LUMSE-344029 format. One record per residue: residue number from 1; residue in three letters; chain; x negated, z, y of N, C-alpha, C in turn. Coordinates in steps of 0.001 Angstrom, whole numbers, plus 500000, padded with zeros to 6 digits. Each point is the difference from the previous one (the first is absolute). Layout:
// residues N
[r NUM 'ALA' 'A' [X Z Y] [X Z Y] [X Z Y]]
...
// end
This chain:
// residues 127
[r 1 'MET' 'A' [798251 170685 289527] [501140 499429 499295] [500423 500889 498836]]
[r 2 'SER' 'A' [499037 500735 499407] [500326 500816 498834] [500906 501162 500368]]
[r 3 'LYS' 'A' [499954 500448 501252] [500884 501081 500438] [501207 499472 500759]]
[r 4 'LEU' 'A' [499901 498799 500523] [501076 499447 500807] [501249 499724 499159]]
[r 5 'PHE' 'A' [499839 499318 498875] [501167 499677 499186] [500668 501247 499417]]
[r 6 'PRO' 'A' [499248 500953 499438] [500683 501207 499503] [500777 500750 501095]]
[r 7 'ARG' 'A' [499439 500049 501203] [500719 500656 501101] [501253 499219 500361]]
[r 8 'PHE' 'A' [499866 498678 500060] [501140 499147 500318] [501064 500105 498907]]
[r 9 'ALA' 'A' [499581 499964 498749] [500950 500087 498888] [500708 501352 499988]]
[r 10 'GLY' 'A' [499265 501057 500272] [500611 501320 500063] [501014 500102 501123]]
[r 11 'TRP' 'A' [499651 499443 501150] [500924 500012 501127] [501246 499178 499680]]
[r 12 'CYS' 'A' [499811 498827 499391] [501148 499144 499650] [500909 500699 498996]]
[r 13 'ALA' 'A' [499412 500596 498982] [500813 500686 498989] [500798 501125 500636]]
[r 14 'TRP' 'A' [499381 500728 500918] [500703 501092 500666] [501084 499467 500938]]
[r 15 'SER' 'A' [499638 499030 500836] [500947 499540 501019] [501155 499192 499404]]
[r 16 'PHE' 'A' [499726 499151 499017] [501073 499206 499415] [500883 500823 499067]]
[r 17 'GLY' 'A' [499525 501158 499590] [500804 500900 499198] [500811 500966 500849]]
[r 18 'HIS' 'A' [499847 499936 501291] [500692 500883 500928] [501441 499510 500207]]
[r 19 'PRO' 'A' [500948 500914 500160] [501393 499583 500234] [500175 499093 501223]]
[r 20 'LEU' 'A' [499177 500197 501014] [500094 499156 501188] [499700 498531 499661]]
[r 21 'ALA' 'A' [499089 499769 499078] [499676 498625 499600] [501217 499338 499354]]
[r 22 'PHE' 'A' [500732 500750 499207] [501210 499463 499374] [501046 499656 501060]]
[r 23 'ILE' 'A' [500155 500893 500965] [500968 499755 501077] [499613 498757 500798]]
[r 24 'LEU' 'A' [498704 499860 500311] [499537 498810 500728] [500223 498722 499196]]
[r 25 'ALA' 'A' [499780 500057 498694] [500226 498826 499147] [501487 499636 499985]]
[r 26 'CYS' 'A' [500849 501019 499935] [501447 499742 500036] [500406 499386 501338]]
[r 27 'LEU' 'A' [499449 500509 501094] [500317 499451 501324] [499506 498558 500140]]
[r 28 'ALA' 'A' [498817 499706 499478] [499476 498632 500057] [500884 499054 499185]]
[r 29 'THR' 'A' [500446 500463 498845] [500885 499180 499174] [501338 499786 500697]]
[r 30 'LEU' 'A' [500516 501033 500622] [501255 499886 500741] [499847 499034 501178]]
[r 31 'ALA' 'A' [498886 500107 500721] [499753 499090 501119] [499924 498562 499517]]
[r 32 'TRP' 'A' [499360 499782 498873] [499921 498651 499429] [501395 499496 499635]]
[r 33 'ALA' 'A' [500798 500850 499378] [501345 499594 499590] [500881 499688 501205]]
[r 34 'VAL' 'A' [499876 500792 501052] [500815 499799 501204] [499637 498681 500685]]
[r 35 'THR' 'A' [498749 499587 499910] [499592 498747 500652] [500375 498770 499188]]
[r 36 'GLY' 'A' [500576 500187 498834] [500410 498858 499175] [500907 499023 500719]]
[r 37 'PRO' 'A' [501096 500473 500608] [500881 499058 500703] [499315 499291 501182]]
[r 38 'VAL' 'A' [499082 500690 500651] [499294 499406 501136] [499195 498780 499544]]
[r 39 'PHE' 'A' [499395 500110 498799] [499176 498900 499476] [500754 499152 498987]]
[r 40 'ASN' 'A' [501324 500151 499957] [500855 499228 499089] [499562 500128 498538]]
[r 41 'TYR' 'A' [499497 501163 499662] [499566 500269 498616] [499100 498882 499469]]
[r 42 'SER' 'A' [499092 499551 500847] [499142 498859 499660] [498978 500368 498923]]
[r 43 'ASP' 'A' [499358 498971 499486] [498944 500221 499004] [498845 500797 500601]]
[r 44 'THR' 'A' [499686 499741 501251] [498922 500735 500664] [500356 501474 500127]]
[r 45 'TRP' 'A' [501256 500281 500318] [500467 501385 500109] [499832 500715 498657]]
[r 46 'GLN' 'A' [500345 499346 498922] [499841 500579 498665] [498528 500135 499627]]
[r 47 'LEU' 'A' [499217 499011 500416] [498571 500007 499675] [499283 501182 500650]]
[r 48 'VAL' 'A' [500459 500436 501161] [499365 501131 500697] [500037 501245 499126]]
[r 49 'ILE' 'A' [501170 500363 499484] [500107 501222 499203] [499321 499825 498641]]
[r 50 'ASN' 'A' [500125 498826 499412] [499378 499756 498692] [498482 500075 500075]]
[r 51 'THR' 'A' [499432 499354 501001] [498550 500008 500152] [499492 501396 500356]]
[r 52 'GLY' 'A' [500670 500645 500933] [499576 501341 500415] [500012 500996 498841]]
[r 53 'THR' 'A' [501072 500022 499231] [500069 500954 498892] [499027 499645 498880]]
[r 54 'THR' 'A' [499781 498722 499769] [499059 499597 498953] [498569 500403 500352]]
[r 55 'VAL' 'A' [499594 499736 501218] [498644 500353 500435] [499813 501514 499998]]
[r 56 'ALA' 'A' [500978 500735 500524] [499903 501459 500027] [499917 500569 498585]]
[r 57 'THR' 'A' [500806 499486 499090] [499974 500467 498609] [498653 499710 499351]]
[r 58 'PHE' 'A' [499486 498804 500201] [498724 499611 499418] [498878 500926 500464]]
[r 59 'LEU' 'A' [499938 500274 501299] [498940 500857 500536] [500172 501456 499554]]
[r 60 'MET' 'A' [501240 500473 499934] [500242 501388 499610] [499606 500269 498549]]
[r 61 'ILE' 'A' [500037 498984 499152] [499577 500179 498611] [498568 500519 499954]]
[r 62 'PHE' 'A' [499117 499417 500786] [498595 500394 499992] [499797 501382 500608]]
[r 63 'VAL' 'A' [500709 500273 501081] [499886 501305 500648] [500493 501103 499071]]
[r 64 'LEU' 'A' [501157 499793 499398] [500568 501022 499115] [499178 500166 498718]]
[r 65 'GLN' 'A' [499470 498912 499469] [499167 500117 498802] [498732 500779 500295]]
[r 66 'HIS' 'A' [499419 499785 501159] [498815 500766 500389] [500334 501488 500092]]
[r 67 'SER' 'A' [501109 500314 500641] [500408 501406 500124] [500277 500610 498629]]
[r 68 'GLN' 'A' [500646 499255 499130] [500289 500478 498641] [498710 500246 499222]]
[r 69 'ASN' 'A' [499050 499084 500098] [498718 500177 499305] [499254 501229 500514]]
[r 70 'ARG' 'A' [499993 500183 501314] [499324 501149 500595] [500651 501306 499544]]
[r 71 'ASP' 'A' [501322 500055 500012] [500707 501207 499575] [499776 500288 498518]]
[r 72 'ALA' 'A' [500043 498969 499166] [499783 500189 498564] [498583 500493 499717]]
[r 73 'THR' 'A' [499027 499466 500706] [498611 500440 499820] [499842 501464 500402]]
[r 74 'ALA' 'A' [500623 500389 501106] [499921 501396 500445] [500672 500936 498996]]
[r 75 'ILE' 'A' [501136 499598 499481] [500688 500834 499009] [499168 500138 498739]]
[r 76 'GLN' 'A' [499394 498905 499546] [499163 500061 498799] [498805 500922 500217]]
[r 77 'ALA' 'A' [499403 499943 501179] [498863 500889 500292] [500431 501460 499961]]
[r 78 'LYS' 'A' [501179 500291 500545] [500510 501372 499974] [500304 500456 498578]]
[r 79 'LEU' 'A' [500604 499126 499214] [500293 500354 498607] [498711 500212 499196]]
[r 80 'ASP' 'A' [499008 499145 500232] [498718 500173 499314] [499386 501350 500348]]
[r 81 'GLU' 'A' [500096 500406 501251] [499458 501294 500414] [500758 501144 499335]]
[r 82 'LEU' 'A' [501314 499876 499879] [500780 501028 499307] [499607 500097 498526]]
[r 83 'ILE' 'A' [499751 498871 499371] [499573 500009 498598] [498644 500671 499871]]
[r 84 'ARG' 'A' [499077 499669 500906] [498677 500618 499958] [500079 501518 500182]]
[r 85 'ALA' 'A' [500888 500453 500873] [500105 501424 500307] [500767 500790 498940]]
[r 86 'SER' 'A' [500751 499319 499153] [500809 500697 498999] [499307 499953 498642]]
[r 87 'GLU' 'A' [500700 500536 499020] [499474 499981 498639] [500486 498784 499225]]
[r 88 'ALA' 'A' [500583 499042 500701] [500493 498793 499353] [498834 499153 499494]]
[r 89 'SER' 'A' [500305 499121 499088] [498982 499116 499438] [499490 499044 501074]]
[r 90 'ASN' 'A' [498694 499866 500091] [499407 499090 500975] [500129 498534 499588]]
[r 91 'LYS' 'A' [500560 499735 498818] [500195 498619 499568] [500990 499264 500903]]
[r 92 'LEU' 'A' [500831 500752 500704] [501011 499368 500835] [499499 499627 501393]]
[r 93 'ILE' 'A' [498805 500459 500356] [499449 499618 501301] [499732 498494 499980]]
[r 94 'ARG' 'A' [500406 499333 501047] [499870 498544 500153] [500816 499233 498965]]
[r 95 'ALA' 'A' [501083 500586 499500] [500855 499323 499023] [500632 498744 500586]]
[r 96 'GLU' 'A' [500143 499939 501327] [500609 498824 500621] [499143 498747 499844]]
[r 97 'ARG' 'A' [498755 500164 499603] [499115 498845 499824] [499983 499479 498564]]
[r 98 'LEU' 'A' [500725 500664 499108] [500028 499606 498599] [501042 498914 499775]]
[r 99 'THR' 'A' [499889 499341 498847] [501012 499017 499633] [501259 500738 499559]]
[r 100 'GLU' 'A' [501098 499278 499874] [501250 500626 499574] [499862 500601 498607]]
[r 101 'ALA' 'A' [499296 499306 499118] [499817 500507 498637] [499177 501291 499999]]
[r 102 'GLU' 'A' [498967 500059 500823] [499182 501212 500076] [500796 501178 500569]]
[r 103 'VAL' 'A' [500842 499731 500986] [500839 501059 500563] [500992 500491 498953]]
[r 104 'GLU' 'A' [500584 499096 499245] [500938 500389 498943] [499296 500835 498938]]
[r 105 'ASN' 'A' [498776 499652 499651] [499235 500816 499041] [499739 501395 500552]]
[r 106 'LEU' 'A' [499684 500097 501278] [499804 501313 500617] [501298 500808 500003]]
[r 107 'ARG' 'A' [501094 499315 500288] [501299 500659 500053] [500399 500565 498639]]
[r 108 'CYS' 'A' [499719 499273 498952] [500379 500421 498649] [498977 500934 499368]]
[r 109 'ASP' 'A' [498819 500082 500572] [498927 500835 499452] [500110 501402 500585]]
[r 110 'ARG' 'A' [500998 500759 499514] [500249 501351 500475] [499769 500988 498858]]
[r 111 'PRO' 'A' [499620 501208 500329] [499776 501000 498963] [501296 500360 499273]]
[r 112 'PRO' 'A' [499903 500501 498755] [501178 500308 499198] [500926 501035 500631]]
[r 113 'GLU' 'A' [499518 500862 500876] [500873 501009 500596] [501070 499386 500897]]
[r 114 'LEU' 'A' [499863 498709 500337] [501016 499342 500795] [501113 499411 499136]]
[r 115 'GLU' 'A' [499908 500154 498679] [501040 499501 499119] [501126 501022 499916]]
[r 116 'ASP' 'A' [501248 499513 499955] [501121 500923 499849] [500287 500232 498513]]
[r 117 'GLN' 'A' [501079 500678 499681] [500318 500342 498608] [500245 498773 499133]]
[r 118 'THR' 'A' [500420 498897 500571] [500294 498802 499213] [498745 499172 499726]]
[r 119 'GLY' 'A' [498886 500405 500572] [498754 499244 499806] [499812 498886 501013]]
[r 120 'THR' 'A' [500903 499900 500972] [499912 498981 501023] [499157 500517 501151]]
[r 121 'ARG' 'A' [499049 499213 500416] [499166 500404 501123] [500796 499815 501290]]
[r 122 'THR' 'A' [499760 500872 500970] [500713 499899 501264] [499669 498704 500717]]
[r 123 'ALA' 'A' [498825 499441 499779] [499642 498732 500627] [500869 498875 499452]]
[r 124 'ASP' 'A' [500417 500096 498714] [500841 498978 499410] [501425 500054 500553]]
[r 125 'ILE' 'A' [500447 501179 500374] [501343 500162 500525] [500118 499338 501367]]
[r 126 'ALA' 'A' [498961 500094 500803] [500027 499446 501358] [500012 498483 499987]]
[r 127 'ALA' 'A' [499561 499390 498929] [499925 498529 499947] [501344 499340 499888]]
// end
């Protein structure tokens, strides 16, 4: 199960992000709209599209969040490796695990050579 869901989530993220998936969704919506007169625009006819889109949206939230978490973790690992390999301060490794206040302190804690002629730190300008 530990490998099944990540594989499924990866496949879903790839396939539902494909242009063909958009075309199929448009065709399904068009087919639903065309059948409106056949079903006299009944409550059941409306319920089909409402229920289908609600369930699909609910399930996709979990799939997409998993993919987003996996991608963010991979990016953080790559950035941490770049920091380790460079002459940058190692204080920034694992910065994503700090509180917002701790990150802000790290951001503002820059050496004086990063100050411009007005005395403003470059980190303050970005804020």
